[in-house]
C-alpha positions in Angstrom: -68.3 -25.4 -38.3 -66.8 -22.2 -37.0 -70.1 -20.4 -37.4 -72.0 -23.3 -35.8 -69.7 -23.2 -32.8 -70.3 -19.5 -32.3 -74.1 -19.9 -32.7 -74.8 -23.1 -30.9 -74.2 -23.4 -27.2 -74.6 -27.2 -27.1 -71.9 -27.7 -29.8 -69.5 -25.6 -27.7 -70.3 -27.6 -24.6 -69.9 -30.9 -26.5 -66.5 -29.8 -27.9 -65.3 -28.3 -24.6 -64.8 -24.9 -26.2 -65.9 -21.4 -25.1 -66.3 -18.3 -27.1 -62.7 -17.2 -26.5 -61.3 -20.5 -27.8 -63.2 -21.3 -31.0 -60.7 -22.3 -33.8 -60.9 -20.5 -37.1 -62.0 -22.4 -40.3 -58.4 -23.0 -41.4 -57.5 -24.7 -38.1 -60.6 -26.9 -38.3 -59.8 -27.8 -41.9 -56.2 -28.6 -41.0 -57.4 -30.9 -38.2 -59.8 -32.6 -40.6 -57.0 -33.2 -43.1 -54.8 -34.7 -40.4 -57.5 -37.1 -39.3 -58.0 -38.2 -42.9 -54.3 -38.5 -43.6 -53.8 -40.8 -40.6 -57.1 -42.6 -41.3 -58.6 -41.6 -37.9 -61.8 -40.0 -39.1 -63.7 -43.3 -39.5 -62.7 -44.3 -36.0 -64.2 -41.2 -34.5 -67.5 -41.6 -36.3 
């Protein structure tokens, strides 16, 4: 995901991020785990 955010402008626009604010892969993984822990991932999809 981190690489995709760097490479794809539309993904950055969708997520509201710019090149200076892209989270690293650990941050993305921690966020995913929090979503799963609190059973929020299904609601987003």
